[in-house]
FIRO-725739 format. One record per residue: residue number from 1; y, x, z of N, C-alpha, C in turn. Coordinates in steps of 0.001 Angstrom, whole numbers. Example, Ala and Ser with C-alpha at 12.3 -4.5 7.8 and 13.67 -1.06 7.14 Angstrom:
2
dotor->1 nnorth->-5690 neast->13190 nup->7800 canorth->-4500 caeast->12300 caup->7800 cnorth->-3300 ceast->13200 cup->7800
dotor->2 nnorth->-2250 neast->12850 nup->7080 canorth->-1060 caeast->13670 caup->7140 cnorth->30 ceast->12900 cup->7870
//
This chain:
163
dotor->1 nnorth->-440 neast->-912 nup->-35994 canorth->-2016 caeast->-958 caup->-36233 cnorth->-2369 ceast->458 cup->-37029
dotor->2 nnorth->-3308 neast->967 nup->-36792 canorth->-3859 caeast->2102 caup->-37282 cnorth->-5318 ceast->2027 cup->-37778
dotor->3 nnorth->-5580 neast->2393 nup->-38914 canorth->-6905 caeast->2357 caup->-39406 cnorth->-7156 ceast->3750 cup->-40407
dotor->4 nnorth->-8300 neast->4142 nup->-40376 canorth->-8723 caeast->5404 caup->-40961 cnorth->-8548 ceast->5414 cup->-42607
dotor->5 nnorth->-8778 neast->4050 nup->-42958 canorth->-8635 caeast->4030 caup->-44630 cnorth->-8663 ceast->2387 cup->-44780
dotor->6 nnorth->-8520 neast->2247 nup->-45922 canorth->-8585 caeast->727 caup->-46485 cnorth->-9503 ceast->710 cup->-47753
dotor->7 nnorth->-10762 neast->1515 nup->-47551 canorth->-11781 caeast->1158 caup->-48309 cnorth->-12306 ceast->26 cup->-48077
dotor->8 nnorth->-13264 neast->-605 nup->-49062 canorth->-13916 caeast->-1822 caup->-48963 cnorth->-15032 ceast->-1615 cup->-47823
dotor->9 nnorth->-14549 neast->-2381 nup->-46751 canorth->-15598 caeast->-2423 caup->-45602 cnorth->-15228 ceast->-3514 cup->-44539
dotor->10 nnorth->-16042 neast->-3724 nup->-43790 canorth->-15891 caeast->-4808 caup->-42676 cnorth->-14601 ceast->-4581 cup->-41881
dotor->11 nnorth->-14480 neast->-3391 nup->-41235 canorth->-13381 caeast->-3177 caup->-40412 cnorth->-12000 ceast->-3372 cup->-40970
dotor->12 nnorth->-12023 neast->-2726 nup->-42157 canorth->-10758 caeast->-2726 caup->-42916 cnorth->-10455 ceast->-4204 cup->-43276
dotor->13 nnorth->-11417 neast->-4986 nup->-43697 canorth->-11231 caeast->-6323 caup->-44290 cnorth->-10781 ceast->-7340 cup->-43047
dotor->14 nnorth->-11396 neast->-7015 nup->-41871 canorth->-11041 caeast->-7886 caup->-40647 cnorth->-9735 ceast->-7684 cup->-40223
dotor->15 nnorth->-9241 neast->-6260 nup->-40209 canorth->-7830 caeast->-5751 caup->-39924 cnorth->-6935 ceast->-6649 cup->-40972
dotor->16 nnorth->-7067 neast->-6343 nup->-41887 canorth->-6125 caeast->-7140 caup->-43148 cnorth->-6067 ceast->-8725 cup->-42914
dotor->17 nnorth->-7303 neast->-9292 nup->-42544 canorth->-7333 caeast->-10718 caup->-42422 cnorth->-6630 ceast->-11075 cup->-41302
dotor->18 nnorth->-6856 neast->-10325 nup->-40233 canorth->-5957 caeast->-10304 caup->-38972 cnorth->-4564 ceast->-10484 cup->-39262
dotor->19 nnorth->-4032 neast->-9375 nup->-39954 canorth->-2649 caeast->-9318 caup->-40416 cnorth->-2045 ceast->-10646 cup->-41072
dotor->20 nnorth->-3032 neast->-10955 nup->-42099 canorth->-2654 caeast->-12217 caup->-42784 cnorth->-2518 ceast->-13405 cup->-42011
dotor->21 nnorth->-3538 neast->-13677 nup->-41057 canorth->-3401 caeast->-14653 caup->-40044 cnorth->-2364 ceast->-14772 cup->-39286
dotor->22 nnorth->-1945 neast->-13477 nup->-38720 canorth->-803 caeast->-13436 caup->-37826 cnorth->633 ceast->-13555 cup->-38507
dotor->23 nnorth->735 neast->-13029 nup->-39561 canorth->2070 caeast->-13247 caup->-40536 cnorth->2068 ceast->-14880 cup->-40907
dotor->24 nnorth->901 neast->-15257 nup->-41167 canorth->994 caeast->-16700 caup->-41912 cnorth->1268 ceast->-17708 cup->-40861
dotor->25 nnorth->1135 neast->-17406 nup->-39555 canorth->1353 caeast->-18365 caup->-38734 cnorth->2596 ceast->-18191 cup->-37728
dotor->26 nnorth->3131 neast->-17088 nup->-37758 canorth->4095 caeast->-16707 caup->-36736 cnorth->5154 ceast->-15549 cup->-37327
dotor->27 nnorth->6344 neast->-15980 nup->-37621 canorth->7414 caeast->-15024 caup->-37925 cnorth->7849 ceast->-14109 cup->-36839
dotor->28 nnorth->7469 neast->-14544 nup->-35797 canorth->7830 caeast->-13433 caup->-34518 cnorth->7270 ceast->-12082 cup->-34572
dotor->29 nnorth->6113 neast->-11745 nup->-35187 canorth->5554 caeast->-10648 caup->-35241 cnorth->5990 ceast->-9544 cup->-36370
dotor->30 nnorth->6226 neast->-8614 nup->-35963 canorth->6718 caeast->-7487 caup->-37042 cnorth->5621 ceast->-6445 cup->-36919
dotor->31 nnorth->4902 neast->-6355 nup->-38088 canorth->3676 caeast->-5325 caup->-38071 cnorth->3987 ceast->-4200 cup->-39051
dotor->32 nnorth->3469 neast->-3097 nup->-38331 canorth->3479 caeast->-1718 caup->-38953 cnorth->2077 ceast->-1336 cup->-39227
dotor->33 nnorth->1519 neast->-1277 nup->-40476 canorth->314 caeast->-697 caup->-40423 cnorth->207 ceast->762 cup->-40988
dotor->34 nnorth->-540 neast->1567 nup->-40472 canorth->-705 caeast->3119 caup->-40943 cnorth->-2212 ceast->3152 cup->-41290
dotor->35 nnorth->-2268 neast->3725 nup->-42466 canorth->-3688 caeast->4115 caup->-42968 cnorth->-3615 ceast->5619 cup->-43032
dotor->36 nnorth->-4515 neast->6374 nup->-42559 canorth->-4848 caeast->7665 caup->-42501 cnorth->-5484 ceast->8296 cup->-43611
dotor->37 nnorth->-5566 neast->7622 nup->-44798 canorth->-5999 caeast->7921 caup->-45891 cnorth->-5460 ceast->6994 cup->-47152
dotor->38 nnorth->-5265 neast->7768 nup->-48308 canorth->-4492 caeast->7163 caup->-49304 cnorth->-5636 ceast->6280 cup->-50217
dotor->39 nnorth->-6977 neast->6330 nup->-49776 canorth->-7726 caeast->5501 caup->-50316 cnorth->-7620 ceast->3955 cup->-49873
dotor->40 nnorth->-7076 neast->3108 nup->-51002 canorth->-6808 caeast->1772 caup->-50638 cnorth->-7489 ceast->743 cup->-51862
dotor->41 nnorth->-8598 neast->360 nup->-51286 canorth->-9505 caeast->-659 caup->-52131 cnorth->-8898 ceast->-2183 cup->-52069
dotor->42 nnorth->-7990 neast->-2470 nup->-51042 canorth->-7492 caeast->-3877 caup->-50872 cnorth->-5837 ceast->-3793 cup->-51175
dotor->43 nnorth->-5890 neast->-3864 nup->-52731 canorth->-4424 caeast->-3645 caup->-53139 cnorth->-3584 ceast->-4694 cup->-52651
dotor->44 nnorth->-3874 neast->-5848 nup->-52053 canorth->-3089 caeast->-6715 caup->-51696 cnorth->-2273 ceast->-6574 cup->-50282
dotor->45 nnorth->-2764 neast->-5290 nup->-49967 canorth->-1915 caeast->-4997 caup->-48685 cnorth->-412 ceast->-4438 cup->-48844
dotor->46 nnorth->8 neast->-4227 nup->-50345 canorth->1184 caeast->-3940 caup->-50825 cnorth->2020 ceast->-5260 cup->-51018
dotor->47 nnorth->1440 neast->-6372 nup->-50892 canorth->2154 caeast->-7703 caup->-51035 cnorth->2368 ceast->-8421 cup->-49683
dotor->48 nnorth->1855 neast->-7757 nup->-48557 canorth->1890 caeast->-8430 caup->-47355 cnorth->3280 ceast->-8089 cup->-46776
dotor->49 nnorth->3758 neast->-8901 nup->-45881 canorth->5308 caeast->-8874 caup->-45398 cnorth->5001 ceast->-8139 cup->-44354
dotor->50 nnorth->4665 neast->-6809 nup->-44452 canorth->4633 caeast->-5731 caup->-43396 cnorth->5131 ceast->-4387 cup->-43657
dotor->51 nnorth->5337 neast->-3630 nup->-42756 canorth->5740 caeast->-2169 caup->-42991 cnorth->4248 ceast->-1516 cup->-43189
dotor->52 nnorth->4241 neast->-855 nup->-44104 canorth->2801 caeast->-14 caup->-44559 cnorth->3167 ceast->1386 cup->-44800
dotor->53 nnorth->2603 neast->2375 nup->-44307 canorth->2764 caeast->3568 caup->-44365 cnorth->1181 ceast->4504 cup->-44611
dotor->54 nnorth->1081 neast->5363 nup->-45538 canorth->-107 caeast->6304 caup->-45406 cnorth->283 ceast->7498 cup->-44884
dotor->55 nnorth->-454 neast->8040 nup->-44018 canorth->-231 caeast->9449 caup->-43294 cnorth->-1610 ceast->10102 cup->-43507
dotor->56 nnorth->-1699 neast->10928 nup->-44436 canorth->-2943 caeast->11542 caup->-44874 cnorth->-3549 ceast->12368 cup->-43493
dotor->57 nnorth->-4635 neast->12222 nup->-43049 canorth->-5329 caeast->12863 caup->-41866 cnorth->-6051 ceast->14062 cup->-42654
dotor->58 nnorth->-6102 neast->15145 nup->-41974 canorth->-6672 caeast->16314 caup->-42466 cnorth->-7444 ceast->16570 cup->-41168
dotor->59 nnorth->-8467 neast->17468 nup->-41403 canorth->-9514 caeast->17987 caup->-40365 cnorth->-8700 ceast->18682 cup->-39153
dotor->60 nnorth->-8764 neast->18284 nup->-37986 canorth->-8488 caeast->18982 caup->-37021 cnorth->-6747 ceast->18986 cup->-37139
dotor->61 nnorth->-6234 neast->17930 nup->-37480 canorth->-4644 caeast->17957 caup->-37561 cnorth->-4052 ceast->17629 cup->-36323
dotor->62 nnorth->-3646 neast->18341 nup->-35333 canorth->-3021 caeast->17763 caup->-34215 cnorth->-1601 ceast->17561 cup->-34494
dotor->63 nnorth->-1041 neast->17765 nup->-35759 canorth->465 caeast->17188 caup->-36084 cnorth->418 ceast->15763 cup->-36193
dotor->64 nnorth->-843 neast->15185 nup->-36776 canorth->-1036 caeast->13796 caup->-36723 cnorth->-607 ceast->13063 cup->-35539
dotor->65 nnorth->-923 neast->13563 nup->-34274 canorth->-689 caeast->12764 caup->-33217 cnorth->940 ceast->12842 cup->-32838
dotor->66 nnorth->1549 neast->13780 nup->-33582 canorth->3185 caeast->13990 caup->-33173 cnorth->3634 ceast->12841 cup->-34304
dotor->67 nnorth->3046 neast->12802 nup->-35301 canorth->3510 caeast->12065 caup->-36399 cnorth->3473 ceast->10507 cup->-36001
dotor->68 nnorth->2282 neast->10046 nup->-35433 canorth->2112 caeast->8734 caup->-34751 cnorth->3137 ceast->8529 cup->-33644
dotor->69 nnorth->3336 neast->9652 nup->-32910 canorth->4264 caeast->9311 caup->-31539 cnorth->5472 ceast->9136 cup->-32089
dotor->70 nnorth->5942 neast->9822 nup->-33054 canorth->7232 caeast->9523 caup->-33688 cnorth->7351 ceast->8210 cup->-34213
dotor->71 nnorth->6348 neast->7508 nup->-34844 canorth->6416 caeast->6429 caup->-35467 cnorth->6341 ceast->5118 cup->-34287
dotor->72 nnorth->5571 neast->5542 nup->-33254 canorth->5483 caeast->4606 caup->-32244 cnorth->7112 ceast->4411 cup->-31522
dotor->73 nnorth->7487 neast->5708 nup->-31203 canorth->8891 caeast->5546 caup->-30562 cnorth->10057 ceast->4906 cup->-31338
dotor->74 nnorth->9982 neast->5183 nup->-32597 canorth->11137 caeast->4690 caup->-33744 cnorth->10712 ceast->3202 cup->-33686
dotor->75 nnorth->9426 neast->2563 nup->-33995 canorth->9184 caeast->1182 caup->-34193 cnorth->9152 ceast->433 cup->-32736
dotor->76 nnorth->8714 neast->1065 nup->-31830 canorth->8630 caeast->738 caup->-30440 cnorth->7878 ceast->-853 cup->-30443
dotor->77 nnorth->6394 neast->-690 nup->-30598 canorth->5659 caeast->-1823 caup->-30677 cnorth->5377 ceast->-2356 cup->-29249
dotor->78 nnorth->4938 neast->-3583 nup->-28960 canorth->4505 caeast->-4027 caup->-27841 cnorth->3187 ceast->-3527 cup->-27741
dotor->79 nnorth->2327 neast->-3671 nup->-28814 canorth->752 caeast->-3171 caup->-28834 cnorth->485 ceast->-2362 cup->-29808
dotor->80 nnorth->-505 neast->-1508 nup->-29750 canorth->-1030 caeast->-610 caup->-30782 cnorth->-2465 ceast->-956 cup->-30761
dotor->81 nnorth->-2616 neast->-1344 nup->-32068 canorth->-4124 caeast->-1900 caup->-32512 cnorth->-4805 ceast->-947 cup->-33369
dotor->82 nnorth->-5997 neast->-437 nup->-33095 canorth->-6669 caeast->596 caup->-33876 cnorth->-7989 ceast->180 cup->-34141
dotor->83 nnorth->-8676 neast->797 nup->-34803 canorth->-10183 caeast->606 caup->-34995 cnorth->-10715 ceast->1997 cup->-34478
dotor->84 nnorth->-12125 neast->1801 nup->-34101 canorth->-12808 caeast->3017 caup->-33281 cnorth->-12824 ceast->4299 cup->-33745
dotor->85 nnorth->-12778 neast->4533 nup->-35251 canorth->-12971 caeast->5763 caup->-35874 cnorth->-11767 ceast->6547 cup->-35866
dotor->86 nnorth->-10493 neast->6051 nup->-35154 canorth->-9266 caeast->6773 caup->-34984 cnorth->-8886 ceast->6728 cup->-33704
dotor->87 nnorth->-9591 neast->6386 nup->-32658 canorth->-9487 caeast->6042 caup->-31214 cnorth->-8750 ceast->7145 cup->-30437
dotor->88 nnorth->-9025 neast->8478 nup->-30807 canorth->-8534 caeast->9403 caup->-30051 cnorth->-6775 ceast->9617 cup->-30477
dotor->89 nnorth->-6587 neast->9415 nup->-31570 canorth->-5270 caeast->9678 caup->-32131 cnorth->-4271 ceast->8663 cup->-31425
dotor->90 nnorth->-4403 neast->7501 nup->-31605 canorth->-3497 caeast->6704 caup->-30775 cnorth->-3365 ceast->6631 cup->-29382
dotor->91 nnorth->-4583 neast->7017 nup->-28672 canorth->-4593 caeast->7091 caup->-27174 cnorth->-3620 ceast->8481 cup->-27071
dotor->92 nnorth->-3659 neast->9585 nup->-27714 canorth->-3039 caeast->10757 caup->-27493 cnorth->-1669 ceast->10507 cup->-27824
dotor->93 nnorth->-1154 neast->9836 nup->-28815 canorth->186 caeast->9554 caup->-29179 cnorth->916 ceast->8744 cup->-28229
dotor->94 nnorth->138 neast->7928 nup->-27499 canorth->632 caeast->7053 caup->-26468 cnorth->956 ceast->7529 cup->-25223
dotor->95 nnorth->372 neast->8744 nup->-25027 canorth->699 caeast->9573 caup->-23678 cnorth->2187 ceast->9397 cup->-23313
dotor->96 nnorth->2319 neast->8848 nup->-22127 canorth->3721 caeast->8561 caup->-21347 cnorth->4490 ceast->7459 cup->-22152
dotor->97 nnorth->4169 neast->6943 nup->-23368 canorth->4782 caeast->5988 caup->-23800 cnorth->4366 ceast->4546 cup->-23215
dotor->98 nnorth->3276 neast->4644 nup->-22952 canorth->2414 caeast->3517 caup->-22008 cnorth->2655 ceast->1987 cup->-22815
dotor->99 nnorth->2317 neast->2050 nup->-24158 canorth->2014 caeast->1048 caup->-24889 cnorth->782 ceast->415 cup->-24684
dotor->100 nnorth->462 neast->-1008 nup->-24789 canorth->-712 caeast->-1467 caup->-24643 cnorth->-1631 ceast->-1056 cup->-25951
dotor->101 nnorth->-2989 neast->-798 nup->-25595 canorth->-3573 caeast->-417 caup->-26595 cnorth->-4836 ceast->-1385 cup->-26850
dotor->102 nnorth->-5019 neast->-1808 nup->-28133 canorth->-6059 caeast->-2751 caup->-28435 cnorth->-7082 ceast->-2011 cup->-29228
dotor->103 nnorth->-8326 neast->-1859 nup->-29013 canorth->-9284 caeast->-989 caup->-30009 cnorth->-10380 ceast->-2062 cup->-30514
dotor->104 nnorth->-10559 neast->-2060 nup->-31701 canorth->-11479 caeast->-2845 caup->-32362 cnorth->-12690 ceast->-1837 cup->-32399
dotor->105 nnorth->-13347 neast->-1742 nup->-31460 canorth->-14222 caeast->-717 caup->-31218 cnorth->-15769 ceast->-1207 cup->-31235
dotor->106 nnorth->-16044 neast->-2505 nup->-31056 canorth->-17460 caeast->-2910 caup->-31216 cnorth->-17652 ceast->-3938 cup->-32364
dotor->107 nnorth->-18273 neast->-3597 nup->-33421 canorth->-18330 caeast->-4382 caup->-34649 cnorth->-19786 ceast->-4444 cup->-35109
dotor->108 nnorth->-20703 neast->-3941 nup->-34318 canorth->-22042 caeast->-4304 caup->-34602 cnorth->-22757 ceast->-4370 cup->-33152
dotor->109 nnorth->-23982 neast->-4833 nup->-33470 canorth->-24961 caeast->-4971 caup->-32254 cnorth->-26182 ceast->-3867 cup->-32594
dotor->110 nnorth->-26225 neast->-3115 nup->-31833 canorth->-27303 caeast->-1867 caup->-31850 cnorth->-28386 ceast->-2215 cup->-30635
dotor->111 nnorth->-29479 neast->-1763 nup->-30945 canorth->-30685 caeast->-1764 caup->-30098 cnorth->-30673 ceast->-554 cup->-29303
dotor->112 nnorth->-30357 neast->391 nup->-29976 canorth->-30490 caeast->1834 caup->-29231 cnorth->-29227 ceast->2779 cup->-29892
dotor->113 nnorth->-28397 neast->3149 nup->-28807 canorth->-27268 caeast->3684 caup->-29426 cnorth->-27706 ceast->5429 cup->-29706
dotor->114 nnorth->-27151 neast->5872 nup->-30666 canorth->-27178 caeast->7293 caup->-31017 cnorth->-26012 ceast->7898 cup->-30088
dotor->115 nnorth->-25982 neast->9118 nup->-30153 canorth->-25185 caeast->9784 caup->-29591 cnorth->-23633 ceast->9787 cup->-29954
dotor->116 nnorth->-23488 neast->9637 nup->-31168 canorth->-22144 caeast->9465 caup->-31738 cnorth->-21665 ceast->8053 cup->-31282
dotor->117 nnorth->-22470 neast->6874 nup->-31508 canorth->-22183 caeast->5481 caup->-30919 cnorth->-21733 ceast->5587 cup->-29524
dotor->118 nnorth->-22522 neast->6399 nup->-28566 canorth->-22140 caeast->6430 caup->-27214 cnorth->-20837 ceast->7103 cup->-26957
dotor->119 nnorth->-20663 neast->8223 nup->-27625 canorth->-19404 caeast->8941 caup->-27448 cnorth->-18058 ceast->8139 cup->-28063
dotor->120 nnorth->-18151 neast->7437 nup->-29179 canorth->-17271 caeast->6698 caup->-29711 cnorth->-16927 ceast->5531 cup->-28585
dotor->121 nnorth->-18012 neast->4751 nup->-28135 canorth->-17727 caeast->3708 caup->-27386 cnorth->-17167 ceast->4127 cup->-26000
dotor->122 nnorth->-17700 neast->5355 nup->-25437 canorth->-17010 caeast->5674 caup->-24152 cnorth->-15722 ceast->6079 cup->-24267
dotor->123 nnorth->-15385 neast->6695 nup->-25481 canorth->-13966 caeast->7159 caup->-25615 cnorth->-13020 ceast->5900 cup->-25914
dotor->124 nnorth->-13575 neast->4982 nup->-26246 canorth->-12971 caeast->3582 caup->-26424 cnorth->-12515 ceast->2922 cup->-25037
dotor->125 nnorth->-13235 neast->3280 nup->-24142 canorth->-13015 caeast->2566 caup->-22960 cnorth->-12931 ceast->3578 cup->-21798
dotor->126 nnorth->-11941 neast->4636 nup->-22247 canorth->-11416 caeast->5424 caup->-21142 cnorth->-10816 ceast->4719 cup->-19847
dotor->127 nnorth->-11276 neast->5027 nup->-18745 canorth->-10659 caeast->4150 caup->-17596 cnorth->-9373 ceast->4508 cup->-17349
dotor->128 nnorth->-8574 neast->5532 nup->-17914 canorth->-7135 caeast->5842 caup->-17646 cnorth->-6147 ceast->5268 cup->-18708
dotor->129 nnorth->-6977 neast->4669 nup->-19678 canorth->-5994 caeast->3938 caup->-20679 cnorth->-6028 ceast->2661 cup->-20790
dotor->130 nnorth->-4836 neast->1915 nup->-20837 canorth->-4768 caeast->609 caup->-20846 cnorth->-5341 ceast->-3 cup->-22084
dotor->131 nnorth->-6690 neast->16 nup->-22222 canorth->-7283 caeast->-664 caup->-23486 cnorth->-8149 ceast->-1720 cup->-23268
dotor->132 nnorth->-7707 neast->-2552 nup->-24344 canorth->-8697 caeast->-3989 caup->-24650 cnorth->-9378 ceast->-3906 cup->-25805
dotor->133 nnorth->-10785 neast->-3890 nup->-25646 canorth->-11509 caeast->-3831 caup->-26809 cnorth->-11902 ceast->-5179 cup->-27494
dotor->134 nnorth->-11579 neast->-5371 nup->-28765 canorth->-12019 caeast->-6492 caup->-29353 cnorth->-13374 ceast->-6415 cup->-30202
dotor->135 nnorth->-14188 neast->-7128 nup->-29925 canorth->-15501 caeast->-7281 caup->-30589 cnorth->-15555 ceast->-8321 cup->-31302
dotor->136 nnorth->-16853 neast->-8336 nup->-32322 canorth->-16852 caeast->-9623 caup->-32983 cnorth->-18276 ceast->-10168 cup->-32378
dotor->137 nnorth->-18770 neast->-9879 nup->-31503 canorth->-20136 caeast->-10601 caup->-31055 cnorth->-20130 ceast->-10114 cup->-29489
dotor->138 nnorth->-20863 neast->-11270 nup->-29018 canorth->-21330 caeast->-10870 caup->-27311 cnorth->-22457 ceast->-9981 cup->-27227
dotor->139 nnorth->-23244 neast->-10174 nup->-28334 canorth->-24518 caeast->-9169 caup->-28299 cnorth->-23927 ceast->-7649 cup->-28397
dotor->140 nnorth->-23111 neast->-7442 nup->-29224 canorth->-22572 caeast->-6188 caup->-29258 cnorth->-21965 ceast->-5667 cup->-28106
dotor->141 nnorth->-21212 neast->-6364 nup->-27426 canorth->-20529 caeast->-6129 caup->-25958 cnorth->-21598 ceast->-5887 cup->-25047
dotor->142 nnorth->-22799 neast->-6561 nup->-25024 canorth->-23838 caeast->-6170 caup->-24119 cnorth->-24627 ceast->-4961 cup->-24536
dotor->143 nnorth->-24776 neast->-4797 nup->-25873 canorth->-25470 caeast->-3623 caup->-26362 cnorth->-24617 ceast->-2262 cup->-25855
dotor->144 nnorth->-23296 neast->-2408 nup->-25984 canorth->-22436 caeast->-1229 caup->-25784 cnorth->-22251 ceast->-1085 cup->-24227
dotor->145 nnorth->-22685 neast->-2151 nup->-23479 canorth->-22268 caeast->-2323 caup->-22081 cnorth->-20655 ceast->-2159 cup->-21933
dotor->146 nnorth->-19947 neast->-2901 nup->-22709 canorth->-18481 caeast->-3171 caup->-22554 cnorth->-18344 ceast->-3796 cup->-21275
dotor->147 nnorth->-17216 neast->-3229 nup->-20528 canorth->-16702 caeast->-3809 caup->-19291 cnorth->-16137 ceast->-5197 cup->-19695
dotor->148 nnorth->-16579 neast->-6234 nup->-18824 canorth->-15862 caeast->-7515 caup->-19113 cnorth->-14511 ceast->-7857 cup->-18980
dotor->149 nnorth->-13994 neast->-6896 nup->-18257 canorth->-12509 caeast->-6936 caup->-17941 cnorth->-11753 ceast->-6211 cup->-19174
dotor->150 nnorth->-12345 neast->-5544 nup->-20022 canorth->-11821 caeast->-4733 caup->-20863 cnorth->-12067 ceast->-5108 cup->-22385
dotor->151 nnorth->-12904 neast->-6146 nup->-22442 canorth->-13340 caeast->-6520 caup->-23789 cnorth->-13207 ceast->-7997 cup->-24148
dotor->152 nnorth->-12963 neast->-8550 nup->-25232 canorth->-12916 caeast->-9869 caup->-25613 cnorth->-13490 ceast->-9956 cup->-27125
dotor->153 nnorth->-14256 neast->-11178 nup->-27106 canorth->-14923 caeast->-11401 caup->-28499 cnorth->-14253 ceast->-12433 cup->-29343
dotor->154 nnorth->-14101 neast->-12090 nup->-30494 canorth->-13288 caeast->-12803 caup->-31367 cnorth->-14312 ceast->-12839 cup->-32480
dotor->155 nnorth->-14938 neast->-13902 nup->-32957 canorth->-15801 caeast->-13941 caup->-34011 cnorth->-15122 ceast->-13644 cup->-35472
dotor->156 nnorth->-15939 neast->-13133 nup->-36389 canorth->-15399 caeast->-13063 caup->-37814 cnorth->-15093 ceast->-14387 cup->-38389
dotor->157 nnorth->-14197 neast->-14482 nup->-39181 canorth->-13732 caeast->-15964 caup->-39663 cnorth->-13979 ceast->-15654 cup->-41223
dotor->158 nnorth->-13801 neast->-17036 nup->-41787 canorth->-14086 caeast->-16969 caup->-43252 cnorth->-12563 ceast->-17264 cup->-43738
dotor->159 nnorth->-12136 neast->-16828 nup->-44770 canorth->-11069 caeast->-16888 caup->-45595 cnorth->-11227 ceast->-18286 cup->-46523
dotor->160 nnorth->-10925 neast->-19525 nup->-45934 canorth->-11387 caeast->-20614 caup->-46864 cnorth->-10663 ceast->-20812 cup->-48156
dotor->161 nnorth->-9572 neast->-19918 nup->-48380 canorth->-8823 caeast->-19830 caup->-49746 cnorth->-9715 ceast->-19179 cup->-50555
dotor->162 nnorth->-10655 neast->-18425 nup->-50099 canorth->-11435 caeast->-17598 caup->-51109 cnorth->-12713 ceast->-18399 cup->-51479
dotor->163 nnorth->-13047 neast->-19307 nup->-50623 canorth->-14479 caeast->-20006 caup->-50808 cnorth->-14316 ceast->-21042 cup->-52086
//
């Protein structure tokens, strides 16, 4: 899993809750989480039974693609799961490795997309990339015109242990 940072936010929380849910139900999964920033507001990430690494992203850092590629080759995952704001990096690092890519790309419903949203969404649905997009609403899928064969809706859940 690759995420831009672990600051307090919905994408970050959803990814960590997914990790907790997967790890809590099945010991067959081995998760490697990479944060591209050393900003970590969710300190419990250090207590999770996963491999966790911070690789600091710099502006226009092409070396980051090669660092990710090296980790992918060494770890040999079945799936690379990432969030939309880092989408080009895992796609580029995965060239010729042909791992399955899952992008958590649609997390809001918009009435009118701005040019940044359109570019992010289009790059998340590159036709040559084996990408499945995970969304948290059917309305978001419709607003972003996500292809039905490349998108799946998983609604946000509630951690009942915190209620």
